[in-house]
PDB file of N, CA, C and O in Angstrom:
ATOM      1  N   MET A   1     163.831 105.451 -26.760  1.00  0.00           N
ATOM      2  CA  MET A   1     163.383 106.591 -27.538  1.00  0.00           C
ATOM      3  C   MET A   1     162.112 107.161 -26.891  1.00  0.00           C
ATOM      4  O   MET A   1     161.117 106.451 -26.741  1.00  0.00           O
ATOM      5  N   PRO A   2     162.149 108.410 -26.519  1.00  0.00           N
ATOM      6  CA  PRO A   2     160.960 109.003 -25.896  1.00  0.00           C
ATOM      7  C   PRO A   2     159.857 109.253 -26.927  1.00  0.00           C
ATOM      8  O   PRO A   2     160.126 109.576 -28.083  1.00  0.00           O
ATOM      9  N   THR A   3     158.624 109.096 -26.483  1.00  0.00           N
ATOM     10  CA  THR A   3     157.477 109.387 -27.343  1.00  0.00           C
ATOM     11  C   THR A   3     157.196 110.887 -27.313  1.00  0.00           C
ATOM     12  O   THR A   3     157.684 111.604 -26.439  1.00  0.00           O
ATOM     13  N   ASP A   4     156.408 111.347 -28.270  1.00  0.00           N
ATOM     14  CA  ASP A   4     156.045 112.770 -28.283  1.00  0.00           C
ATOM     15  C   ASP A   4     155.378 113.203 -26.976  1.00  0.00           C
ATOM     16  O   ASP A   4     155.717 114.266 -26.456  1.00  0.00           O
ATOM     17  N   PRO A   5     154.434 112.416 -26.419  1.00  0.00           N
ATOM     18  CA  PRO A   5     153.846 112.839 -25.135  1.00  0.00           C
ATOM     19  C   PRO A   5     154.883 112.940 -24.009  1.00  0.00           C
ATOM     20  O   PRO A   5     154.787 113.824 -23.158  1.00  0.00           O
ATOM     21  N   GLU A   6     155.863 112.046 -24.004  1.00  0.00           N
ATOM     22  CA  GLU A   6     156.924 112.113 -22.989  1.00  0.00           C
ATOM     23  C   GLU A   6     157.786 113.358 -23.190  1.00  0.00           C
ATOM     24  O   GLU A   6     158.193 114.002 -22.223  1.00  0.00           O
ATOM     25  N   ILE A   7     158.059 113.687 -24.438  1.00  0.00           N
ATOM     26  CA  ILE A   7     158.847 114.887 -24.738  1.00  0.00           C
ATOM     27  C   ILE A   7     158.078 116.130 -24.309  1.00  0.00           C
ATOM     28  O   ILE A   7     158.642 117.023 -23.677  1.00  0.00           O
ATOM     29  N   TYR A   8     156.788 116.190 -24.652  1.00  0.00           N
ATOM     30  CA  TYR A   8     155.971 117.342 -24.246  1.00  0.00           C
ATOM     31  C   TYR A   8     155.914 117.466 -22.728  1.00  0.00           C
ATOM     32  O   TYR A   8     155.977 118.577 -22.202  1.00  0.00           O
ATOM     33  N   ALA A   9     155.797 116.352 -22.016  1.00  0.00           N
ATOM     34  CA  ALA A   9     155.743 116.390 -20.551  1.00  0.00           C
ATOM     35  C   ALA A   9     157.043 116.942 -19.978  1.00  0.00           C
ATOM     36  O   ALA A   9     157.022 117.780 -19.077  1.00  0.00           O
ATOM     37  N   ALA A  10     158.172 116.472 -20.502  1.00  0.00           N
ATOM     38  CA  ALA A  10     159.469 116.961 -20.023  1.00  0.00           C
ATOM     39  C   ALA A  10     159.654 118.433 -20.371  1.00  0.00           C
ATOM     40  O   ALA A  10     160.142 119.210 -19.550  1.00  0.00           O
ATOM     41  N   LEU A  11     159.268 118.819 -21.583  1.00  0.00           N
ATOM     42  CA  LEU A  11     159.404 120.222 -21.986  1.00  0.00           C
ATOM     43  C   LEU A  11     158.481 121.132 -21.181  1.00  0.00           C
ATOM     44  O   LEU A  11     158.837 122.274 -20.891  1.00  0.00           O
ATOM     45  N   THR A  12     157.318 120.642 -20.823  1.00  0.00           N
ATOM     46  CA  THR A  12     156.418 121.444 -19.989  1.00  0.00           C
ATOM     47  C   THR A  12     157.092 121.771 -18.665  1.00  0.00           C
ATOM     48  O   THR A  12     157.027 122.907 -18.195  1.00  0.00           O
ATOM     49  N   THR A  13     157.736 120.780 -18.066  1.00  0.00           N
ATOM     50  CA  THR A  13     158.469 121.013 -16.815  1.00  0.00           C
ATOM     51  C   THR A  13     159.591 122.021 -17.027  1.00  0.00           C
ATOM     52  O   THR A  13     159.777 122.921 -16.208  1.00  0.00           O
ATOM     53  N   ILE A  14     160.333 121.879 -18.111  1.00  0.00           N
ATOM     54  CA  ILE A  14     161.435 122.799 -18.418  1.00  0.00           C
ATOM     55  C   ILE A  14     160.902 124.218 -18.596  1.00  0.00           C
ATOM     56  O   ILE A  14     161.429 125.157 -17.998  1.00  0.00           O
ATOM     57  N   PHE A  15     159.874 124.378 -19.403  1.00  0.00           N
ATOM     58  CA  PHE A  15     159.315 125.711 -19.655  1.00  0.00           C
ATOM     59  C   PHE A  15     158.789 126.339 -18.368  1.00  0.00           C
ATOM     60  O   PHE A  15     158.997 127.527 -18.122  1.00  0.00           O
ATOM     61  N   ARG A  16     158.115 125.549 -17.558  1.00  0.00           N
ATOM     62  CA  ARG A  16     157.592 126.084 -16.296  1.00  0.00           C
ATOM     63  C   ARG A  16     158.718 126.527 -15.374  1.00  0.00           C
ATOM     64  O   ARG A  16     158.604 127.542 -14.688  1.00  0.00           O
ATOM     65  N   ASP A  17     159.812 125.760 -15.358  1.00  0.00           N
ATOM     66  CA  ASP A  17     160.972 126.140 -14.542  1.00  0.00           C
ATOM     67  C   ASP A  17     161.643 127.404 -15.075  1.00  0.00           C
ATOM     68  O   ASP A  17     161.997 128.293 -14.302  1.00  0.00           O
ATOM     69  N   VAL A  18     161.816 127.485 -16.381  1.00  0.00           N
ATOM     70  CA  VAL A  18     162.488 128.637 -16.995  1.00  0.00           C
ATOM     71  C   VAL A  18     161.674 129.913 -16.811  1.00  0.00           C
ATOM     72  O   VAL A  18     162.228 130.968 -16.500  1.00  0.00           O
ATOM     73  N   PHE A  19     160.363 129.817 -17.003  1.00  0.00           N
ATOM     74  CA  PHE A  19     159.516 131.013 -16.935  1.00  0.00           C
ATOM     75  C   PHE A  19     158.864 131.223 -15.570  1.00  0.00           C
ATOM     76  O   PHE A  19     158.143 132.198 -15.360  1.00  0.00           O
ATOM     77  N   LEU A  20     159.128 130.294 -14.641  1.00  0.00           N
ATOM     78  CA  LEU A  20     158.568 130.383 -13.283  1.00  0.00           C
ATOM     79  C   LEU A  20     157.050 130.535 -13.323  1.00  0.00           C
ATOM     80  O   LEU A  20     156.464 131.360 -12.621  1.00  0.00           O
ATOM     81  N   ARG A  21     156.431 129.704 -14.174  1.00  0.00           N
ATOM     82  CA  ARG A  21     154.969 129.743 -14.353  1.00  0.00           C
ATOM     83  C   ARG A  21     154.417 128.323 -14.326  1.00  0.00           C
ATOM     84  O   ARG A  21     154.570 127.570 -15.288  1.00  0.00           O
ATOM     85  N   ASP A  22     153.782 127.967 -13.231  1.00  0.00           N
ATOM     86  CA  ASP A  22     153.200 126.633 -13.111  1.00  0.00           C
ATOM     87  C   ASP A  22     151.985 126.431 -14.002  1.00  0.00           C
ATOM     88  O   ASP A  22     151.560 125.296 -14.221  1.00  0.00           O
ATOM     89  N   ASP A  23     151.422 127.513 -14.518  1.00  0.00           N
ATOM     90  CA  ASP A  23     150.226 127.423 -15.349  1.00  0.00           C
ATOM     91  C   ASP A  23     150.533 127.340 -16.845  1.00  0.00           C
ATOM     92  O   ASP A  23     149.615 127.253 -17.660  1.00  0.00           O
ATOM     93  N   LEU A  24     151.800 127.367 -17.206  1.00  0.00           N
ATOM     94  CA  LEU A  24     152.174 127.379 -18.622  1.00  0.00           C
ATOM     95  C   LEU A  24     151.879 126.023 -19.259  1.00  0.00           C
ATOM     96  O   LEU A  24     152.380 124.995 -18.805  1.00  0.00           O
ATOM     97  N   GLU A  25     151.070 126.029 -20.304  1.00  0.00           N
ATOM     98  CA  GLU A  25     150.723 124.814 -21.046  1.00  0.00           C
ATOM     99  C   GLU A  25     151.324 124.904 -22.444  1.00  0.00           C
ATOM    100  O   GLU A  25     151.158 125.905 -23.142  1.00  0.00           O
ATOM    101  N   LEU A  26     152.022 123.849 -22.841  1.00  0.00           N
ATOM    102  CA  LEU A  26     152.639 123.849 -24.165  1.00  0.00           C
ATOM    103  C   LEU A  26     151.656 123.358 -25.215  1.00  0.00           C
ATOM    104  O   LEU A  26     150.873 122.437 -24.983  1.00  0.00           O
ATOM    105  N   ARG A  27     151.716 123.993 -26.368  1.00  0.00           N
ATOM    106  CA  ARG A  27     150.970 123.588 -27.557  1.00  0.00           C
ATOM    107  C   ARG A  27     151.990 123.452 -28.688  1.00  0.00           C
ATOM    108  O   ARG A  27     153.036 124.099 -28.656  1.00  0.00           O
ATOM    109  N   PRO A  28     151.700 122.629 -29.672  1.00  0.00           N
ATOM    110  CA  PRO A  28     152.639 122.498 -30.783  1.00  0.00           C
ATOM    111  C   PRO A  28     152.973 123.829 -31.452  1.00  0.00           C
ATOM    112  O   PRO A  28     154.110 124.040 -31.874  1.00  0.00           O
ATOM    113  N   ASP A  29     151.988 124.732 -31.553  1.00  0.00           N
ATOM    114  CA  ASP A  29     152.201 125.991 -32.266  1.00  0.00           C
ATOM    115  C   ASP A  29     152.704 127.123 -31.371  1.00  0.00           C
ATOM    116  O   ASP A  29     152.846 128.253 -31.838  1.00  0.00           O
ATOM    117  N   LEU A  30     152.974 126.844 -30.102  1.00  0.00           N
ATOM    118  CA  LEU A  30     153.456 127.879 -29.181  1.00  0.00           C
ATOM    119  C   LEU A  30     154.824 128.390 -29.625  1.00  0.00           C
ATOM    120  O   LEU A  30     155.713 127.606 -29.958  1.00  0.00           O
ATOM    121  N   SER A  31     154.983 129.714 -29.628  1.00  0.00           N
ATOM    122  CA  SER A  31     156.259 130.316 -30.027  1.00  0.00           C
ATOM    123  C   SER A  31     156.607 131.448 -29.073  1.00  0.00           C
ATOM    124  O   SER A  31     155.838 131.771 -28.167  1.00  0.00           O
ATOM    125  N   ALA A  32     157.762 132.042 -29.285  1.00  0.00           N
ATOM    126  CA  ALA A  32     158.246 133.108 -28.401  1.00  0.00           C
ATOM    127  C   ALA A  32     157.268 134.273 -28.323  1.00  0.00           C
ATOM    128  O   ALA A  32     157.152 134.908 -27.275  1.00  0.00           O
ATOM    129  N   LYS A  33     156.577 134.558 -29.390  1.00  0.00           N
ATOM    130  CA  LYS A  33     155.644 135.697 -29.372  1.00  0.00           C
ATOM    131  C   LYS A  33     154.441 135.439 -28.472  1.00  0.00           C
ATOM    132  O   LYS A  33     153.725 136.372 -28.108  1.00  0.00           O
ATOM    133  N   ASP A  34     154.215 134.171 -28.109  1.00  0.00           N
ATOM    134  CA  ASP A  34     153.064 133.807 -27.283  1.00  0.00           C
ATOM    135  C   ASP A  34     153.344 133.831 -25.781  1.00  0.00           C
ATOM    136  O   ASP A  34     152.413 133.787 -24.977  1.00  0.00           O
ATOM    137  N   VAL A  35     154.619 133.901 -25.401  1.00  0.00           N
ATOM    138  CA  VAL A  35     154.982 133.802 -23.987  1.00  0.00           C
ATOM    139  C   VAL A  35     155.760 135.050 -23.576  1.00  0.00           C
ATOM    140  O   VAL A  35     156.844 135.322 -24.093  1.00  0.00           O
ATOM    141  N   GLU A  36     155.195 135.790 -22.651  1.00  0.00           N
ATOM    142  CA  GLU A  36     155.864 136.999 -22.163  1.00  0.00           C
ATOM    143  C   GLU A  36     157.213 136.627 -21.543  1.00  0.00           C
ATOM    144  O   GLU A  36     157.305 135.718 -20.718  1.00  0.00           O
ATOM    145  N   GLY A  37     158.251 137.345 -21.959  1.00  0.00           N
ATOM    146  CA  GLY A  37     159.581 137.123 -21.415  1.00  0.00           C
ATOM    147  C   GLY A  37     160.415 136.104 -22.166  1.00  0.00           C
ATOM    148  O   GLY A  37     161.559 135.846 -21.791  1.00  0.00           O
ATOM    149  N   TRP A  38     159.856 135.512 -23.234  1.00  0.00           N
ATOM    150  CA  TRP A  38     160.610 134.524 -24.008  1.00  0.00           C
ATOM    151  C   TRP A  38     161.522 135.285 -24.960  1.00  0.00           C
ATOM    152  O   TRP A  38     161.126 135.667 -26.061  1.00  0.00           O
ATOM    153  N   ASP A  39     162.740 135.492 -24.511  1.00  0.00           N
ATOM    154  CA  ASP A  39     163.741 136.188 -25.311  1.00  0.00           C
ATOM    155  C   ASP A  39     164.882 135.222 -25.625  1.00  0.00           C
ATOM    156  O   ASP A  39     164.785 134.026 -25.351  1.00  0.00           O
ATOM    157  N   SER A  40     165.960 135.748 -26.200  1.00  0.00           N
ATOM    158  CA  SER A  40     167.072 134.884 -26.599  1.00  0.00           C
ATOM    159  C   SER A  40     167.738 134.214 -25.403  1.00  0.00           C
ATOM    160  O   SER A  40     168.236 133.095 -25.525  1.00  0.00           O
ATOM    161  N   PHE A  41     167.755 134.871 -24.266  1.00  0.00           N
ATOM    162  CA  PHE A  41     168.354 134.270 -23.075  1.00  0.00           C
ATOM    163  C   PHE A  41     167.505 133.103 -22.573  1.00  0.00           C
ATOM    164  O   PHE A  41     168.037 132.061 -22.190  1.00  0.00           O
ATOM    165  N   LYS A  42     166.202 133.280 -22.578  1.00  0.00           N
ATOM    166  CA  LYS A  42     165.305 132.192 -22.170  1.00  0.00           C
ATOM    167  C   LYS A  42     165.393 131.041 -23.169  1.00  0.00           C
ATOM    168  O   LYS A  42     165.326 129.874 -22.783  1.00  0.00           O
ATOM    169  N   GLN A  43     165.544 131.365 -24.450  1.00  0.00           N
ATOM    170  CA  GLN A  43     165.688 130.330 -25.475  1.00  0.00           C
ATOM    171  C   GLN A  43     166.911 129.467 -25.174  1.00  0.00           C
ATOM    172  O   GLN A  43     166.848 128.242 -25.278  1.00  0.00           O
ATOM    173  N   ILE A  44     168.016 130.099 -24.803  1.00  0.00           N
ATOM    174  CA  ILE A  44     169.233 129.357 -24.470  1.00  0.00           C
ATOM    175  C   ILE A  44     168.991 128.464 -23.260  1.00  0.00           C
ATOM    176  O   ILE A  44     169.414 127.308 -23.253  1.00  0.00           O
ATOM    177  N   GLU A  45     168.317 128.981 -22.240  1.00  0.00           N
ATOM    178  CA  GLU A  45     168.002 128.173 -21.055  1.00  0.00           C
ATOM    179  C   GLU A  45     167.174 126.947 -21.429  1.00  0.00           C
ATOM    180  O   GLU A  45     167.431 125.843 -20.949  1.00  0.00           O
ATOM    181  N   ILE A  46     166.183 127.150 -22.285  1.00  0.00           N
ATOM    182  CA  ILE A  46     165.329 126.045 -22.722  1.00  0.00           C
ATOM    183  C   ILE A  46     166.155 124.998 -23.458  1.00  0.00           C
ATOM    184  O   ILE A  46     166.041 123.804 -23.179  1.00  0.00           O
ATOM    185  N   ILE A  47     166.980 125.439 -24.389  1.00  0.00           N
ATOM    186  CA  ILE A  47     167.794 124.521 -25.191  1.00  0.00           C
ATOM    187  C   ILE A  47     168.757 123.738 -24.311  1.00  0.00           C
ATOM    188  O   ILE A  47     168.853 122.517 -24.435  1.00  0.00           O
ATOM    189  N   LEU A  48     169.471 124.424 -23.425  1.00  0.00           N
ATOM    190  CA  LEU A  48     170.432 123.741 -22.554  1.00  0.00           C
ATOM    191  C   LEU A  48     169.742 122.725 -21.653  1.00  0.00           C
ATOM    192  O   LEU A  48     170.253 121.623 -21.452  1.00  0.00           O
ATOM    193  N   ALA A  49     168.593 123.088 -21.116  1.00  0.00           N
ATOM    194  CA  ALA A  49     167.852 122.166 -20.251  1.00  0.00           C
ATOM    195  C   ALA A  49     167.350 120.959 -21.042  1.00  0.00           C
ATOM    196  O   ALA A  49     167.409 119.830 -20.555  1.00  0.00           O
ATOM    197  N   ALA A  50     166.859 121.193 -22.255  1.00  0.00           N
ATOM    198  CA  ALA A  50     166.373 120.092 -23.094  1.00  0.00           C
ATOM    199  C   ALA A  50     167.522 119.170 -23.498  1.00  0.00           C
ATOM    200  O   ALA A  50     167.375 117.948 -23.475  1.00  0.00           O
ATOM    201  N   GLU A  51     168.654 119.744 -23.863  1.00  0.00           N
ATOM    202  CA  GLU A  51     169.814 118.922 -24.217  1.00  0.00           C
ATOM    203  C   GLU A  51     170.244 118.065 -23.031  1.00  0.00           C
ATOM    204  O   GLU A  51     170.540 116.882 -23.197  1.00  0.00           O
ATOM    205  N   ALA A  52     170.281 118.647 -21.851  1.00  0.00           N
ATOM    206  CA  ALA A  52     170.677 117.902 -20.650  1.00  0.00           C
ATOM    207  C   ALA A  52     169.655 116.811 -20.329  1.00  0.00           C
ATOM    208  O   ALA A  52     170.029 115.684 -20.005  1.00  0.00           O
ATOM    209  N   ARG A  53     168.388 117.138 -20.418  1.00  0.00           N
ATOM    210  CA  ARG A  53     167.326 116.183 -20.065  1.00  0.00           C
ATOM    211  C   ARG A  53     167.313 114.977 -20.993  1.00  0.00           C
ATOM    212  O   ARG A  53     167.102 113.849 -20.547  1.00  0.00           O
ATOM    213  N   PHE A  54     167.539 115.211 -22.288  1.00  0.00           N
ATOM    214  CA  PHE A  54     167.446 114.129 -23.263  1.00  0.00           C
ATOM    215  C   PHE A  54     168.806 113.581 -23.691  1.00  0.00           C
ATOM    216  O   PHE A  54     168.865 112.655 -24.500  1.00  0.00           O
ATOM    217  N   GLY A  55     169.896 114.134 -23.167  1.00  0.00           N
ATOM    218  CA  GLY A  55     171.231 113.641 -23.493  1.00  0.00           C
ATOM    219  C   GLY A  55     171.593 113.827 -24.950  1.00  0.00           C
ATOM    220  O   GLY A  55     172.182 112.943 -25.571  1.00  0.00           O
ATOM    221  N   ILE A  56     171.238 114.984 -25.495  1.00  0.00           N
ATOM    222  CA  ILE A  56     171.495 115.270 -26.908  1.00  0.00           C
ATOM    223  C   ILE A  56     172.254 116.584 -27.040  1.00  0.00           C
ATOM    224  O   ILE A  56     172.367 117.350 -26.082  1.00  0.00           O
ATOM    225  N   LYS A  57     172.765 116.831 -28.224  1.00  0.00           N
ATOM    226  CA  LYS A  57     173.353 118.117 -28.597  1.00  0.00           C
ATOM    227  C   LYS A  57     172.749 118.518 -29.931  1.00  0.00           C
ATOM    228  O   LYS A  57     172.721 117.728 -30.875  1.00  0.00           O
ATOM    229  N   MET A  58     172.269 119.741 -30.004  1.00  0.00           N
ATOM    230  CA  MET A  58     171.661 120.234 -31.238  1.00  0.00           C
ATOM    231  C   MET A  58     172.685 121.020 -32.043  1.00  0.00           C
ATOM    232  O   MET A  58     173.499 121.762 -31.492  1.00  0.00           O
ATOM    233  N   SER A  59     172.627 120.843 -33.345  1.00  0.00           N
ATOM    234  CA  SER A  59     173.517 121.572 -34.244  1.00  0.00           C
ATOM    235  C   SER A  59     173.003 122.994 -34.441  1.00  0.00           C
ATOM    236  O   SER A  59     171.859 123.308 -34.112  1.00  0.00           O
ATOM    237  N   THR A  60     173.854 123.831 -34.975  1.00  0.00           N
ATOM    238  CA  THR A  60     173.451 125.204 -35.280  1.00  0.00           C
ATOM    239  C   THR A  60     172.277 125.210 -36.248  1.00  0.00           C
ATOM    240  O   THR A  60     171.352 126.007 -36.096  1.00  0.00           O
ATOM    241  N   ARG A  61     172.308 124.341 -37.227  1.00  0.00           N
ATOM    242  CA  ARG A  61     171.213 124.246 -38.203  1.00  0.00           C
ATOM    243  C   ARG A  61     169.907 123.882 -37.506  1.00  0.00           C
ATOM    244  O   ARG A  61     168.862 124.467 -37.789  1.00  0.00           O
ATOM    245  N   GLU A  62     169.971 122.920 -36.597  1.00  0.00           N
ATOM    246  CA  GLU A  62     168.761 122.528 -35.866  1.00  0.00           C
ATOM    247  C   GLU A  62     168.258 123.673 -34.991  1.00  0.00           C
ATOM    248  O   GLU A  62     167.056 123.929 -34.926  1.00  0.00           O
ATOM    249  N   LEU A  63     169.171 124.351 -34.329  1.00  0.00           N
ATOM    250  CA  LEU A  63     168.774 125.482 -33.487  1.00  0.00           C
ATOM    251  C   LEU A  63     168.121 126.579 -34.317  1.00  0.00           C
ATOM    252  O   LEU A  63     167.147 127.194 -33.883  1.00  0.00           O
ATOM    253  N   ASP A  64     168.656 126.824 -35.504  1.00  0.00           N
ATOM    254  CA  ASP A  64     168.090 127.851 -36.384  1.00  0.00           C
ATOM    255  C   ASP A  64     166.694 127.486 -36.886  1.00  0.00           C
ATOM    256  O   ASP A  64     165.924 128.362 -37.280  1.00  0.00           O
ATOM    257  N   SER A  65     166.367 126.191 -36.870  1.00  0.00           N
ATOM    258  CA  SER A  65     165.062 125.748 -37.374  1.00  0.00           C
ATOM    259  C   SER A  65     163.957 125.841 -36.323  1.00  0.00           C
ATOM    260  O   SER A  65     162.788 125.618 -36.635  1.00  0.00           O
ATOM    261  N   LEU A  66     164.312 126.164 -35.093  1.00  0.00           N
ATOM    262  CA  LEU A  66     163.326 126.180 -34.007  1.00  0.00           C
ATOM    263  C   LEU A  66     162.506 127.465 -34.028  1.00  0.00           C
ATOM    264  O   LEU A  66     163.020 128.549 -33.751  1.00  0.00           O
ATOM    265  N   ARG A  67     161.244 127.330 -34.354  1.00  0.00           N
ATOM    266  CA  ARG A  67     160.323 128.466 -34.370  1.00  0.00           C
ATOM    267  C   ARG A  67     159.172 128.269 -33.386  1.00  0.00           C
ATOM    268  O   ARG A  67     158.689 129.214 -32.762  1.00  0.00           O
ATOM    269  N   ARG A  68     158.749 127.007 -33.270  1.00  0.00           N
ATOM    270  CA  ARG A  68     157.609 126.660 -32.414  1.00  0.00           C
ATOM    271  C   ARG A  68     157.993 125.462 -31.545  1.00  0.00           C
ATOM    272  O   ARG A  68     159.005 124.806 -31.794  1.00  0.00           O
ATOM    273  N   VAL A  69     157.199 125.189 -30.550  1.00  0.00           N
ATOM    274  CA  VAL A  69     157.457 124.047 -29.674  1.00  0.00           C
ATOM    275  C   VAL A  69     157.505 122.757 -30.488  1.00  0.00           C
ATOM    276  O   VAL A  69     158.333 121.888 -30.216  1.00  0.00           O
ATOM    277  N   GLU A  70     156.628 122.621 -31.482  1.00  0.00           N
ATOM    278  CA  GLU A  70     156.622 121.399 -32.282  1.00  0.00           C
ATOM    279  C   GLU A  70     157.953 121.183 -33.007  1.00  0.00           C
ATOM    280  O   GLU A  70     158.340 120.038 -33.242  1.00  0.00           O
ATOM    281  N   ASP A  71     158.653 122.248 -33.361  1.00  0.00           N
ATOM    282  CA  ASP A  71     159.969 122.115 -33.988  1.00  0.00           C
ATOM    283  C   ASP A  71     160.967 121.524 -32.999  1.00  0.00           C
ATOM    284  O   ASP A  71     161.778 120.669 -33.358  1.00  0.00           O
ATOM    285  N   LEU A  72     160.903 121.981 -31.762  1.00  0.00           N
ATOM    286  CA  LEU A  72     161.790 121.466 -30.720  1.00  0.00           C
ATOM    287  C   LEU A  72     161.491 119.992 -30.452  1.00  0.00           C
ATOM    288  O   LEU A  72     162.413 119.190 -30.306  1.00  0.00           O
ATOM    289  N   VAL A  73     160.225 119.637 -30.388  1.00  0.00           N
ATOM    290  CA  VAL A  73     159.837 118.241 -30.177  1.00  0.00           C
ATOM    291  C   VAL A  73     160.366 117.370 -31.314  1.00  0.00           C
ATOM    292  O   VAL A  73     160.891 116.283 -31.071  1.00  0.00           O
ATOM    293  N   ARG A  74     160.231 117.840 -32.541  1.00  0.00           N
ATOM    294  CA  ARG A  74     160.702 117.083 -33.707  1.00  0.00           C
ATOM    295  C   ARG A  74     162.201 116.825 -33.634  1.00  0.00           C
ATOM    296  O   ARG A  74     162.652 115.705 -33.875  1.00  0.00           O
ATOM    297  N   VAL A  75     162.977 117.857 -33.303  1.00  0.00           N
ATOM    298  CA  VAL A  75     164.431 117.709 -33.222  1.00  0.00           C
ATOM    299  C   VAL A  75     164.801 116.745 -32.100  1.00  0.00           C
ATOM    300  O   VAL A  75     165.647 115.870 -32.284  1.00  0.00           O
ATOM    301  N   ILE A  76     164.172 116.902 -30.944  1.00  0.00           N
ATOM    302  CA  ILE A  76     164.472 116.011 -29.819  1.00  0.00           C
ATOM    303  C   ILE A  76     164.143 114.564 -30.177  1.00  0.00           C
ATOM    304  O   ILE A  76     164.941 113.666 -29.910  1.00  0.00           O
ATOM    305  N   ALA A  77     162.988 114.332 -30.774  1.00  0.00           N
ATOM    306  CA  ALA A  77     162.585 112.972 -31.147  1.00  0.00           C
ATOM    307  C   ALA A  77     163.591 112.347 -32.110  1.00  0.00           C
ATOM    308  O   ALA A  77     163.934 111.173 -31.971  1.00  0.00           O
ATOM    309  N   ALA A  78     164.061 113.115 -33.075  1.00  0.00           N
ATOM    310  CA  ALA A  78     165.024 112.602 -34.052  1.00  0.00           C
ATOM    311  C   ALA A  78     166.378 112.328 -33.407  1.00  0.00           C
ATOM    312  O   ALA A  78     167.012 111.314 -33.698  1.00  0.00           O
ATOM    313  N   LYS A  79     166.822 113.229 -32.532  1.00  0.00           N
ATOM    314  CA  LYS A  79     168.142 113.089 -31.910  1.00  0.00           C
ATOM    315  C   LYS A  79     168.161 111.992 -30.849  1.00  0.00           C
ATOM    316  O   LYS A  79     169.177 111.318 -30.675  1.00  0.00           O
ATOM    317  N   ALA A  80     167.057 111.809 -30.146  1.00  0.00           N
ATOM    318  CA  ALA A  80     167.011 110.846 -29.048  1.00  0.00           C
ATOM    319  C   ALA A  80     166.650 109.437 -29.529  1.00  0.00           C
ATOM    320  O   ALA A  80     166.582 108.499 -28.734  1.00  0.00           O
ATOM    321  N   ALA A  81     166.423 109.302 -30.830  1.00  0.00           N
ATOM    322  CA  ALA A  81     166.021 107.994 -31.384  1.00  0.00           C
ATOM    323  C   ALA A  81     167.155 106.992 -31.347  1.00  0.00           C
ATOM    324  O   ALA A  81     166.985 105.850 -31.773  1.00  0.00           O
TER     325      ALA A  81
END
């Protein structure tokens, strides 16, 4: 089971790859409105990469609950447990 710091580290790599920004730092409250170019297509890229990295599949309900990075971390932690 990955710890929250391990999840944040992996997600930081994913976000940097998706947005092509090595300077991107994740915060629990970070959301799409905070990152230029974070649209529905980028959201799908993030989700697919996170699912592949952690070997999980998110339900539609879980996907609908994602508003901030901390929501994604919570879902990953629960699914990867």
